[in-house]
CHARMM-style PDB file with segment names, atoms N, HN, CA, C and O in Angstrom:
ATOM      1  N   MET     1     -18.249 259.236  48.191  1.00  0.00      PROA
ATOM      2  CA  MET     1     -18.273 258.875  49.587  1.00  0.00      PROA
ATOM      3  C   MET     1     -19.731 258.730  50.042  1.00  0.00      PROA
ATOM      4  O   MET     1     -20.583 259.563  49.734  1.00  0.00      PROA
ATOM      5  N   SER     2     -19.982 257.684  50.760  1.00  0.00      PROA
ATOM      6  HN  SER     2     -19.290 257.007  51.011  1.00  0.00      PROA
ATOM      7  CA  SER     2     -21.341 257.422  51.248  1.00  0.00      PROA
ATOM      8  C   SER     2     -21.545 258.099  52.598  1.00  0.00      PROA
ATOM      9  O   SER     2     -20.689 258.015  53.478  1.00  0.00      PROA
ATOM     10  N   ASP     3     -22.678 258.767  52.754  1.00  0.00      PROA
ATOM     11  HN  ASP     3     -23.373 258.836  52.039  1.00  0.00      PROA
ATOM     12  CA  ASP     3     -22.971 259.385  54.040  1.00  0.00      PROA
ATOM     13  C   ASP     3     -23.942 258.526  54.841  1.00  0.00      PROA
ATOM     14  O   ASP     3     -24.602 259.011  55.760  1.00  0.00      PROA
ATOM     15  N   ARG     4     -24.022 257.257  54.487  1.00  0.00      PROA
ATOM     16  HN  ARG     4     -23.486 256.863  53.740  1.00  0.00      PROA
ATOM     17  CA  ARG     4     -24.852 256.313  55.223  1.00  0.00      PROA
ATOM     18  C   ARG     4     -24.076 255.743  56.401  1.00  0.00      PROA
ATOM     19  O   ARG     4     -22.934 255.310  56.243  1.00  0.00      PROA
ATOM     20  N   PHE     5     -24.684 255.741  57.571  1.00  0.00      PROA
ATOM     21  HN  PHE     5     -25.611 256.093  57.699  1.00  0.00      PROA
ATOM     22  CA  PHE     5     -24.018 255.237  58.774  1.00  0.00      PROA
ATOM     23  C   PHE     5     -24.028 253.710  58.784  1.00  0.00      PROA
ATOM     24  O   PHE     5     -25.082 253.089  58.647  1.00  0.00      PROA
ATOM     25  N   GLU     6     -22.871 253.122  58.944  1.00  0.00      PROA
ATOM     26  HN  GLU     6     -22.015 253.627  59.056  1.00  0.00      PROA
ATOM     27  CA  GLU     6     -22.730 251.672  59.068  1.00  0.00      PROA
ATOM     28  C   GLU     6     -22.112 251.379  60.436  1.00  0.00      PROA
ATOM     29  O   GLU     6     -20.909 251.575  60.609  1.00  0.00      PROA
ATOM     30  N   PRO     7     -22.890 250.922  61.401  1.00  0.00      PROA
ATOM     31  CA  PRO     7     -22.340 250.671  62.739  1.00  0.00      PROA
ATOM     32  C   PRO     7     -21.371 249.492  62.726  1.00  0.00      PROA
ATOM     33  O   PRO     7     -21.567 248.518  62.000  1.00  0.00      PROA
ATOM     34  N   GLN     8     -20.333 249.597  63.531  1.00  0.00      PROA
ATOM     35  HN  GLN     8     -20.174 250.389  64.121  1.00  0.00      PROA
ATOM     36  CA  GLN     8     -19.387 248.503  63.704  1.00  0.00      PROA
ATOM     37  C   GLN     8     -19.850 247.678  64.904  1.00  0.00      PROA
ATOM     38  O   GLN     8     -19.945 248.188  66.020  1.00  0.00      PROA
ATOM     39  N   ILE     9     -20.136 246.405  64.665  1.00  0.00      PROA
ATOM     40  HN  ILE     9     -20.059 245.990  63.758  1.00  0.00      PROA
ATOM     41  CA  ILE     9     -20.694 245.529  65.695  1.00  0.00      PROA
ATOM     42  C   ILE     9     -19.733 244.375  65.947  1.00  0.00      PROA
ATOM     43  O   ILE     9     -19.247 243.747  65.006  1.00  0.00      PROA
ATOM     44  N   LEU    10     -19.462 244.099  67.215  1.00  0.00      PROA
ATOM     45  HN  LEU    10     -19.857 244.609  67.979  1.00  0.00      PROA
ATOM     46  CA  LEU    10     -18.630 242.960  67.584  1.00  0.00      PROA
ATOM     47  C   LEU    10     -19.508 241.964  68.323  1.00  0.00      PROA
ATOM     48  O   LEU    10     -20.198 242.328  69.275  1.00  0.00      PROA
ATOM     49  N   ALA    11     -19.485 240.716  67.892  1.00  0.00      PROA
ATOM     50  HN  ALA    11     -18.925 240.420  67.118  1.00  0.00      PROA
ATOM     51  CA  ALA    11     -20.314 239.670  68.501  1.00  0.00      PROA
ATOM     52  C   ALA    11     -19.426 238.647  69.193  1.00  0.00      PROA
ATOM     53  O   ALA    11     -18.568 238.035  68.557  1.00  0.00      PROA
ATOM     54  N   PHE    12     -19.629 238.461  70.492  1.00  0.00      PROA
ATOM     55  HN  PHE    12     -20.325 238.959  71.009  1.00  0.00      PROA
ATOM     56  CA  PHE    12     -18.989 237.388  71.240  1.00  0.00      PROA
ATOM     57  C   PHE    12     -19.929 236.197  71.176  1.00  0.00      PROA
ATOM     58  O   PHE    12     -21.044 236.262  71.694  1.00  0.00      PROA
ATOM     59  N   CYS    13     -19.494 235.102  70.545  1.00  0.00      PROA
ATOM     60  HN  CYS    13     -18.588 235.049  70.124  1.00  0.00      PROA
ATOM     61  CA  CYS    13     -20.361 233.938  70.332  1.00  0.00      PROA
ATOM     62  C   CYS    13     -19.802 232.706  71.026  1.00  0.00      PROA
ATOM     63  O   CYS    13     -18.617 232.392  70.910  1.00  0.00      PROA
ATOM     64  N   CYS    14     -20.678 232.015  71.751  1.00  0.00      PROA
ATOM     65  HN  CYS    14     -21.640 232.271  71.846  1.00  0.00      PROA
ATOM     66  CA  CYS    14     -20.335 230.765  72.422  1.00  0.00      PROA
ATOM     67  C   CYS    14     -19.886 229.727  71.382  1.00  0.00      PROA
ATOM     68  O   CYS    14     -20.526 229.561  70.344  1.00  0.00      PROA
ATOM     69  N   LYS    15     -18.803 229.047  71.670  1.00  0.00      PROA
ATOM     70  HN  LYS    15     -18.283 229.182  72.513  1.00  0.00      PROA
ATOM     71  CA  LYS    15     -18.222 228.079  70.728  1.00  0.00      PROA
ATOM     72  C   LYS    15     -19.206 226.973  70.343  1.00  0.00      PROA
ATOM     73  O   LYS    15     -19.220 226.541  69.190  1.00  0.00      PROA
ATOM     74  N   TYR    16     -20.015 226.516  71.272  1.00  0.00      PROA
ATOM     75  HN  TYR    16     -20.004 226.867  72.209  1.00  0.00      PROA
ATOM     76  CA  TYR    16     -20.865 225.362  71.032  1.00  0.00      PROA
ATOM     77  C   TYR    16     -22.278 225.708  70.584  1.00  0.00      PROA
ATOM     78  O   TYR    16     -22.981 224.846  70.058  1.00  0.00      PROA
ATOM     79  N   CYS    17     -22.701 226.932  70.778  1.00  0.00      PROA
ATOM     80  HN  CYS    17     -22.129 227.633  71.206  1.00  0.00      PROA
ATOM     81  CA  CYS    17     -24.085 227.307  70.445  1.00  0.00      PROA
ATOM     82  C   CYS    17     -24.125 228.294  69.287  1.00  0.00      PROA
ATOM     83  O   CYS    17     -24.363 227.914  68.141  1.00  0.00      PROA
ATOM     84  N   ALA    18     -23.895 229.541  69.593  1.00  0.00      PROA
ATOM     85  HN  ALA    18     -23.701 229.850  70.524  1.00  0.00      PROA
ATOM     86  CA  ALA    18     -24.055 230.605  68.604  1.00  0.00      PROA
ATOM     87  C   ALA    18     -23.008 230.526  67.487  1.00  0.00      PROA
ATOM     88  O   ALA    18     -23.333 230.744  66.319  1.00  0.00      PROA
ATOM     89  N   TYR    19     -21.761 230.216  67.837  1.00  0.00      PROA
ATOM     90  HN  TYR    19     -21.497 230.039  68.785  1.00  0.00      PROA
ATOM     91  CA  TYR    19     -20.735 230.141  66.806  1.00  0.00      PROA
ATOM     92  C   TYR    19     -20.998 228.955  65.879  1.00  0.00      PROA
ATOM     93  O   TYR    19     -20.770 229.040  64.672  1.00  0.00      PROA
ATOM     94  N   ALA    20     -21.473 227.861  66.444  1.00  0.00      PROA
ATOM     95  HN  ALA    20     -21.658 227.792  67.424  1.00  0.00      PROA
ATOM     96  CA  ALA    20     -21.808 226.690  65.630  1.00  0.00      PROA
ATOM     97  C   ALA    20     -22.945 227.021  64.665  1.00  0.00      PROA
ATOM     98  O   ALA    20     -22.941 226.569  63.520  1.00  0.00      PROA
ATOM     99  N   ALA    21     -23.917 227.808  65.123  1.00  0.00      PROA
ATOM    100  HN  ALA    21     -23.920 228.176  66.053  1.00  0.00      PROA
ATOM    101  CA  ALA    21     -25.022 228.223  64.251  1.00  0.00      PROA
ATOM    102  C   ALA    21     -24.504 229.132  63.138  1.00  0.00      PROA
ATOM    103  O   ALA    21     -24.919 228.996  61.987  1.00  0.00      PROA
ATOM    104  N   GLY    22     -23.612 230.047  63.465  1.00  0.00      PROA
ATOM    105  HN  GLY    22     -23.275 230.157  64.400  1.00  0.00      PROA
ATOM    106  CA  GLY    22     -23.027 230.922  62.455  1.00  0.00      PROA
ATOM    107  C   GLY    22     -22.200 230.142  61.453  1.00  0.00      PROA
ATOM    108  O   GLY    22     -22.201 230.453  60.262  1.00  0.00      PROA
ATOM    109  N   ASP    23     -21.497 229.135  61.929  1.00  0.00      PROA
ATOM    110  HN  ASP    23     -21.496 228.882  62.896  1.00  0.00      PROA
ATOM    111  CA  ASP    23     -20.701 228.287  61.039  1.00  0.00      PROA
ATOM    112  C   ASP    23     -21.601 227.507  60.087  1.00  0.00      PROA
ATOM    113  O   ASP    23     -21.277 227.346  58.911  1.00  0.00      PROA
ATOM    114  N   LEU    24     -22.722 227.027  60.594  1.00  0.00      PROA
ATOM    115  HN  LEU    24     -22.985 227.158  61.550  1.00  0.00      PROA
ATOM    116  CA  LEU    24     -23.690 226.322  59.764  1.00  0.00      PROA
ATOM    117  C   LEU    24     -24.270 227.269  58.704  1.00  0.00      PROA
ATOM    118  O   LEU    24     -24.452 226.880  57.550  1.00  0.00      PROA
ATOM    119  N   ALA    25     -24.552 228.495  59.098  1.00  0.00      PROA
ATOM    120  HN  ALA    25     -24.404 228.812  60.035  1.00  0.00      PROA
ATOM    121  CA  ALA    25     -25.062 229.482  58.140  1.00  0.00      PROA
ATOM    122  C   ALA    25     -24.037 229.719  57.032  1.00  0.00      PROA
ATOM    123  O   ALA    25     -24.401 229.870  55.866  1.00  0.00      PROA
ATOM    124  N   GLY    26     -22.771 229.749  57.396  1.00  0.00      PROA
ATOM    125  HN  GLY    26     -22.476 229.626  58.343  1.00  0.00      PROA
ATOM    126  CA  GLY    26     -21.718 229.901  56.394  1.00  0.00      PROA
ATOM    127  C   GLY    26     -21.663 228.708  55.452  1.00  0.00      PROA
ATOM    128  O   GLY    26     -21.424 228.868  54.255  1.00  0.00      PROA
ATOM    129  N   SER    27     -21.883 227.516  55.988  1.00  0.00      PROA
ATOM    130  HN  SER    27     -22.077 227.386  56.960  1.00  0.00      PROA
ATOM    131  CA  SER    27     -21.906 226.310  55.154  1.00  0.00      PROA
ATOM    132  C   SER    27     -23.069 226.341  54.166  1.00  0.00      PROA
ATOM    133  O   SER    27     -22.989 225.792  53.067  1.00  0.00      PROA
ATOM    134  N   MET    28     -24.160 227.003  54.588  1.00  0.00      PROA
ATOM    135  HN  MET    28     -24.225 227.450  55.480  1.00  0.00      PROA
ATOM    136  CA  MET    28     -25.333 227.120  53.722  1.00  0.00      PROA
ATOM    137  C   MET    28     -25.228 228.327  52.785  1.00  0.00      PROA
ATOM    138  O   MET    28     -26.158 228.628  52.037  1.00  0.00      PROA
ATOM    139  N   ARG    29     -24.080 229.011  52.841  1.00  0.00      PROA
ATOM    140  HN  ARG    29     -23.325 228.767  53.449  1.00  0.00      PROA
ATOM    141  CA  ARG    29     -23.793 230.194  52.012  1.00  0.00      PROA
ATOM    142  C   ARG    29     -24.733 231.363  52.287  1.00  0.00      PROA
ATOM    143  O   ARG    29     -25.066 232.133  51.385  1.00  0.00      PROA
ATOM    144  N   LEU    30     -25.157 231.487  53.548  1.00  0.00      PROA
ATOM    145  HN  LEU    30     -24.887 230.862  54.281  1.00  0.00      PROA
ATOM    146  CA  LEU    30     -25.927 232.652  53.960  1.00  0.00      PROA
ATOM    147  C   LEU    30     -24.950 233.756  54.358  1.00  0.00      PROA
ATOM    148  O   LEU    30     -23.912 233.479  54.959  1.00  0.00      PROA
ATOM    149  N   ASN    31     -25.269 234.977  54.033  1.00  0.00      PROA
ATOM    150  HN  ASN    31     -26.112 235.202  53.544  1.00  0.00      PROA
ATOM    151  CA  ASN    31     -24.364 236.087  54.306  1.00  0.00      PROA
ATOM    152  C   ASN    31     -24.848 236.913  55.484  1.00  0.00      PROA
ATOM    153  O   ASN    31     -26.042 236.959  55.777  1.00  0.00      PROA
ATOM    154  N   TYR    32     -23.911 237.563  56.154  1.00  0.00      PROA
ATOM    155  HN  TYR    32     -22.940 237.526  55.915  1.00  0.00      PROA
ATOM    156  CA  TYR    32     -24.246 238.576  57.145  1.00  0.00      PROA
ATOM    157  C   TYR    32     -23.407 239.809  56.823  1.00  0.00      PROA
ATOM    158  O   TYR    32     -22.394 239.704  56.132  1.00  0.00      PROA
ATOM    159  N   PRO    33     -23.812 240.958  57.309  1.00  0.00      PROA
ATOM    160  CA  PRO    33     -23.136 242.202  56.928  1.00  0.00      PROA
ATOM    161  C   PRO    33     -21.649 242.197  57.272  1.00  0.00      PROA
ATOM    162  O   PRO    33     -21.249 241.604  58.274  1.00  0.00      PROA
ATOM    163  N   PRO    34     -20.838 242.843  56.460  1.00  0.00      PROA
ATOM    164  CA  PRO    34     -19.390 242.863  56.714  1.00  0.00      PROA
ATOM    165  C   PRO    34     -19.002 243.727  57.912  1.00  0.00      PROA
ATOM    166  O   PRO    34     -17.858 243.655  58.361  1.00  0.00      PROA
ATOM    167  N   ASN    35     -19.900 244.528  58.436  1.00  0.00      PROA
ATOM    168  HN  ASN    35     -20.829 244.586  58.072  1.00  0.00      PROA
ATOM    169  CA  ASN    35     -19.567 245.356  59.589  1.00  0.00      PROA
ATOM    170  C   ASN    35     -19.792 244.618  60.913  1.00  0.00      PROA
ATOM    171  O   ASN    35     -19.656 245.212  61.982  1.00  0.00      PROA
ATOM    172  N   VAL    36     -20.134 243.333  60.848  1.00  0.00      PROA
ATOM    173  HN  VAL    36     -20.244 242.850  59.979  1.00  0.00      PROA
ATOM    174  CA  VAL    36     -20.275 242.500  62.039  1.00  0.00      PROA
ATOM    175  C   VAL    36     -19.046 241.606  62.139  1.00  0.00      PROA
ATOM    176  O   VAL    36     -18.765 240.821  61.233  1.00  0.00      PROA
ATOM    177  N   LYS    37     -18.323 241.726  63.233  1.00  0.00      PROA
ATOM    178  HN  LYS    37     -18.551 242.363  63.969  1.00  0.00      PROA
ATOM    179  CA  LYS    37     -17.147 240.889  63.481  1.00  0.00      PROA
ATOM    180  C   LYS    37     -17.495 239.892  64.574  1.00  0.00      PROA
ATOM    181  O   LYS    37     -18.068 240.267  65.597  1.00  0.00      PROA
ATOM    182  N   VAL    38     -17.154 238.634  64.367  1.00  0.00      PROA
ATOM    183  HN  VAL    38     -16.688 238.330  63.536  1.00  0.00      PROA
ATOM    184  CA  VAL    38     -17.502 237.566  65.309  1.00  0.00      PROA
ATOM    185  C   VAL    38     -16.246 237.093  66.032  1.00  0.00      PROA
ATOM    186  O   VAL    38     -15.218 236.824  65.410  1.00  0.00      PROA
ATOM    187  N   VAL    39     -16.347 236.998  67.358  1.00  0.00      PROA
ATOM    188  HN  VAL    39     -17.182 237.217  67.864  1.00  0.00      PROA
ATOM    189  CA  VAL    39     -15.267 236.483  68.195  1.00  0.00      PROA
ATOM    190  C   VAL    39     -15.794 235.237  68.893  1.00  0.00      PROA
ATOM    191  O   VAL    39     -16.824 235.281  69.565  1.00  0.00      PROA
ATOM    192  N   GLN    40     -15.080 234.127  68.730  1.00  0.00      PROA
ATOM    193  HN  GLN    40     -14.243 234.092  68.185  1.00  0.00      PROA
ATOM    194  CA  GLN    40     -15.479 232.871  69.360  1.00  0.00      PROA
ATOM    195  C   GLN    40     -14.953 232.839  70.794  1.00  0.00      PROA
ATOM    196  O   GLN    40     -13.767 233.073  71.027  1.00  0.00      PROA
ATOM    197  N   VAL    41     -15.837 232.548  71.755  1.00  0.00      PROA
ATOM    198  HN  VAL    41     -16.800 232.358  71.566  1.00  0.00      PROA
ATOM    199  CA  VAL    41     -15.452 232.409  73.163  1.00  0.00      PROA
ATOM    200  C   VAL    41     -15.877 231.029  73.652  1.00  0.00      PROA
ATOM    201  O   VAL    41     -16.820 230.454  73.107  1.00  0.00      PROA
ATOM    202  N   PRO    42     -15.202 230.480  74.672  1.00  0.00      PROA
ATOM    203  CA  PRO    42     -15.552 229.148  75.150  1.00  0.00      PROA
ATOM    204  C   PRO    42     -17.004 229.053  75.641  1.00  0.00      PROA
ATOM    205  O   PRO    42     -17.664 228.031  75.451  1.00  0.00      PROA
ATOM    206  N   CYS    43     -17.486 230.115  76.267  1.00  0.00      PROA
ATOM    207  HN  CYS    43     -16.950 230.945  76.422  1.00  0.00      PROA
ATOM    208  CA  CYS    43     -18.851 230.140  76.791  1.00  0.00      PROA
ATOM    209  C   CYS    43     -19.261 231.602  76.915  1.00  0.00      PROA
ATOM    210  O   CYS    43     -18.445 232.441  77.298  1.00  0.00      PROA
ATOM    211  N   SER    44     -20.500 231.916  76.598  1.00  0.00      PROA
ATOM    212  HN  SER    44     -21.162 231.235  76.286  1.00  0.00      PROA
ATOM    213  CA  SER    44     -20.943 233.309  76.691  1.00  0.00      PROA
ATOM    214  C   SER    44     -20.920 233.800  78.141  1.00  0.00      PROA
ATOM    215  O   SER    44     -20.846 235.005  78.381  1.00  0.00      PROA
ATOM    216  N   GLY    45     -20.980 232.896  79.091  1.00  0.00      PROA
ATOM    217  HN  GLY    45     -21.040 231.917  78.896  1.00  0.00      PROA
ATOM    218  CA  GLY    45     -20.889 233.264  80.497  1.00  0.00      PROA
ATOM    219  C   GLY    45     -19.503 233.738  80.907  1.00  0.00      PROA
ATOM    220  O   GLY    45     -19.337 234.342  81.966  1.00  0.00      PROA
ATOM    221  N   ARG    46     -18.509 233.465  80.070  1.00  0.00      PROA
ATOM    222  HN  ARG    46     -18.644 232.974  79.209  1.00  0.00      PROA
ATOM    223  CA  ARG    46     -17.137 233.873  80.367  1.00  0.00      PROA
ATOM    224  C   ARG    46     -16.837 235.300  79.937  1.00  0.00      PROA
ATOM    225  O   ARG    46     -15.774 235.832  80.258  1.00  0.00      PROA
ATOM    226  N   VAL    47     -17.757 235.925  79.217  1.00  0.00      PROA
ATOM    227  HN  VAL    47     -18.620 235.493  78.956  1.00  0.00      PROA
ATOM    228  CA  VAL    47     -17.544 237.303  78.769  1.00  0.00      PROA
ATOM    229  C   VAL    47     -17.804 238.229  79.956  1.00  0.00      PROA
ATOM    230  O   VAL    47     -18.908 238.262  80.500  1.00  0.00      PROA
ATOM    231  N   ASP    48     -16.783 238.972  80.347  1.00  0.00      PROA
ATOM    232  HN  ASP    48     -15.886 238.944  79.905  1.00  0.00      PROA
ATOM    233  CA  ASP    48     -16.872 239.865  81.489  1.00  0.00      PROA
ATOM    234  C   ASP    48     -17.246 241.275  81.027  1.00  0.00      PROA
ATOM    235  O   ASP    48     -17.053 241.616  79.860  1.00  0.00      PROA
ATOM    236  N   ILE    49     -17.765 242.071  81.911  1.00  0.00      PROA
ATOM    237  HN  ILE    49     -17.921 241.794  82.859  1.00  0.00      PROA
ATOM    238  CA  ILE    49     -18.143 243.445  81.582  1.00  0.00      PROA
ATOM    239  C   ILE    49     -16.936 244.245  81.100  1.00  0.00      PROA
ATOM    240  O   ILE    49     -17.079 245.163  80.291  1.00  0.00      PROA
ATOM    241  N   ILE    50     -15.762 243.901  81.591  1.00  0.00      PROA
ATOM    242  HN  ILE    50     -15.647 243.156  82.247  1.00  0.00      PROA
ATOM    243  CA  ILE    50     -14.539 244.595  81.157  1.00  0.00      PROA
ATOM    244  C   ILE    50     -14.327 244.404  79.658  1.00  0.00      PROA
ATOM    245  O   ILE    50     -13.895 245.332  78.975  1.00  0.00      PROA
ATOM    246  N   HSD    51     -14.627 243.202  79.133  1.00  0.00      PROA
ATOM    247  HN  HSD    51     -14.978 242.448  79.687  1.00  0.00      PROA
ATOM    248  CA  HSD    51     -14.486 242.946  77.696  1.00  0.00      PROA
ATOM    249  C   HSD    51     -15.454 243.823  76.902  1.00  0.00      PROA
ATOM    250  O   HSD    51     -15.087 244.395  75.876  1.00  0.00      PROA
ATOM    251  N   LEU    52     -16.675 243.921  77.379  1.00  0.00      PROA
ATOM    252  HN  LEU    52     -16.974 243.456  78.213  1.00  0.00      PROA
ATOM    253  CA  LEU    52     -17.689 244.716  76.689  1.00  0.00      PROA
ATOM    254  C   LEU    52     -17.313 246.191  76.675  1.00  0.00      PROA
ATOM    255  O   LEU    52     -17.419 246.855  75.644  1.00  0.00      PROA
ATOM    256  N   LEU    53     -16.876 246.697  77.813  1.00  0.00      PROA
ATOM    257  HN  LEU    53     -16.789 246.158  78.651  1.00  0.00      PROA
ATOM    258  CA  LEU    53     -16.494 248.104  77.897  1.00  0.00      PROA
ATOM    259  C   LEU    53     -15.266 248.414  77.048  1.00  0.00      PROA
ATOM    260  O   LEU    53     -15.180 249.481  76.442  1.00  0.00      PROA
ATOM    261  N   ARG    54     -14.322 247.487  77.005  1.00  0.00      PROA
ATOM    262  HN  ARG    54     -14.392 246.620  77.498  1.00  0.00      PROA
ATOM    263  CA  ARG    54     -13.101 247.696  76.206  1.00  0.00      PROA
ATOM    264  C   ARG    54     -13.429 247.797  74.720  1.00  0.00      PROA
ATOM    265  O   ARG    54     -12.856 248.622  74.008  1.00  0.00      PROA
ATOM    266  N   VAL    55     -14.346 246.963  74.257  1.00  0.00      PROA
ATOM    267  HN  VAL    55     -14.811 246.293  74.836  1.00  0.00      PROA
ATOM    268  CA  VAL    55     -14.736 246.988  72.848  1.00  0.00      PROA
ATOM    269  C   VAL    55     -15.385 248.326  72.494  1.00  0.00      PROA
ATOM    270  O   VAL    55     -15.086 248.906  71.450  1.00  0.00      PROA
ATOM    271  N   ILE    56     -16.268 248.811  73.357  1.00  0.00      PROA
ATOM    272  HN  ILE    56     -16.511 248.340  74.205  1.00  0.00      PROA
ATOM    273  CA  ILE    56     -16.904 250.111  73.130  1.00  0.00      PROA
ATOM    274  C   ILE    56     -15.854 251.222  73.173  1.00  0.00      PROA
ATOM    275  O   ILE    56     -15.881 252.154  72.370  1.00  0.00      PROA
ATOM    276  N   GLU    57     -14.937 251.104  74.120  1.00  0.00      PROA
ATOM    277  HN  GLU    57     -14.915 250.346  74.773  1.00  0.00      PROA
ATOM    278  CA  GLU    57     -13.860 252.088  74.252  1.00  0.00      PROA
ATOM    279  C   GLU    57     -12.978 252.122  73.004  1.00  0.00      PROA
ATOM    280  O   GLU    57     -12.480 253.180  72.621  1.00  0.00      PROA
ATOM    281  N   ASP    58     -12.787 250.972  72.377  1.00  0.00      PROA
ATOM    282  HN  ASP    58     -13.192 250.113  72.688  1.00  0.00      PROA
ATOM    283  CA  ASP    58     -11.937 250.880  71.185  1.00  0.00      PROA
ATOM    284  C   ASP    58     -12.661 251.278  69.902  1.00  0.00      PROA
ATOM    285  O   ASP    58     -12.070 251.222  68.823  1.00  0.00      PROA
ATOM    286  N   GLY    59     -13.931 251.679  69.999  1.00  0.00      PROA
ATOM    287  HN  GLY    59     -14.411 251.725  70.875  1.00  0.00      PROA
ATOM    288  CA  GLY    59     -14.597 252.236  68.828  1.00  0.00      PROA
ATOM    289  C   GLY    59     -15.766 251.477  68.260  1.00  0.00      PROA
ATOM    290  O   GLY    59     -16.358 251.928  67.280  1.00  0.00      PROA
ATOM    291  N   ALA    60     -16.129 250.340  68.831  1.00  0.00      PROA
ATOM    292  HN  ALA    60     -15.648 249.973  69.628  1.00  0.00      PROA
ATOM    293  CA  ALA    60     -17.300 249.623  68.307  1.00  0.00      PROA
ATOM    294  C   ALA    60     -18.569 250.389  68.681  1.00  0.00      PROA
ATOM    295  O   ALA    60     -18.639 251.024  69.733  1.00  0.00      PROA
ATOM    296  N   ASP    61     -19.559 250.317  67.811  1.00  0.00      PROA
ATOM    297  HN  ASP    61     -19.503 249.800  66.956  1.00  0.00      PROA
ATOM    298  CA  ASP    61     -20.843 250.973  68.062  1.00  0.00      PROA
ATOM    299  C   ASP    61     -21.788 250.093  68.872  1.00  0.00      PROA
ATOM    300  O   ASP    61     -22.682 250.595  69.552  1.00  0.00      PROA
ATOM    301  N   ALA    62     -21.586 248.779  68.797  1.00  0.00      PROA
ATOM    302  HN  ALA    62     -20.859 248.371  68.245  1.00  0.00      PROA
ATOM    303  CA  ALA    62     -22.454 247.863  69.529  1.00  0.00      PROA
ATOM    304  C   ALA    62     -21.690 246.581  69.836  1.00  0.00      PROA
ATOM    305  O   ALA    62     -20.748 246.211  69.135  1.00  0.00      PROA
ATOM    306  N   VAL    63     -22.118 245.919  70.894  1.00  0.00      PROA
ATOM    307  HN  VAL    63     -22.884 246.219  71.463  1.00  0.00      PROA
ATOM    308  CA  VAL    63     -21.539 244.632  71.285  1.00  0.00      PROA
ATOM    309  C   VAL    63     -22.694 243.666  71.472  1.00  0.00      PROA
ATOM    310  O   VAL    63     -23.724 244.010  72.052  1.00  0.00      PROA
ATOM    311  N   TYR    64     -22.506 242.444  70.967  1.00  0.00      PROA
ATOM    312  HN  TYR    64     -21.669 242.165  70.495  1.00  0.00      PROA
ATOM    313  CA  TYR    64     -23.545 241.423  71.015  1.00  0.00      PROA
ATOM    314  C   TYR    64     -22.951 240.179  71.667  1.00  0.00      PROA
ATOM    315  O   TYR    64     -21.892 239.707  71.252  1.00  0.00      PROA
ATOM    316  N   VAL    65     -23.616 239.652  72.670  1.00  0.00      PROA
ATOM    317  HN  VAL    65     -24.476 240.035  73.007  1.00  0.00      PROA
ATOM    318  CA  VAL    65     -23.176 238.412  73.317  1.00  0.00      PROA
ATOM    319  C   VAL    65     -24.232 237.358  73.028  1.00  0.00      PROA
ATOM    320  O   VAL    65     -25.390 237.508  73.419  1.00  0.00      PROA
ATOM    321  N   ALA    66     -23.832 236.291  72.344  1.00  0.00      PROA
ATOM    322  HN  ALA    66     -22.892 236.169  72.027  1.00  0.00      PROA
ATOM    323  CA  ALA    66     -24.776 235.242  71.965  1.00  0.00      PROA
ATOM    324  C   ALA    66     -24.342 233.910  72.552  1.00  0.00      PROA
ATOM    325  O   ALA    66     -23.173 233.531  72.483  1.00  0.00      PROA
ATOM    326  N   GLY    67     -25.301 233.212  73.128  1.00  0.00      PROA
ATOM    327  HN  GLY    67     -26.251 233.520  73.184  1.00  0.00      PROA
ATOM    328  CA  GLY    67     -24.999 231.923  73.745  1.00  0.00      PROA
ATOM    329  C   GLY    67     -25.873 230.842  73.186  1.00  0.00      PROA
ATOM    330  OT1 GLY    67     -25.759 229.685  73.591  1.00  0.00      PROA
TER     331      GLY     67
END
């Protein structure tokens, strides 16, 4: 068993900006850590504080909003 801390991170990514960049990185076979989960949203401006608080409440260590 590893005693190394691996934070669970949830990223809300804008469909046209940040998610497109992440998709391009995937096409280029670039990797990102498996403890980062990406959620596609129509616009980063649509992410409400309630969404951020709910994710933290459900156990995520960090939340990232990218536009």
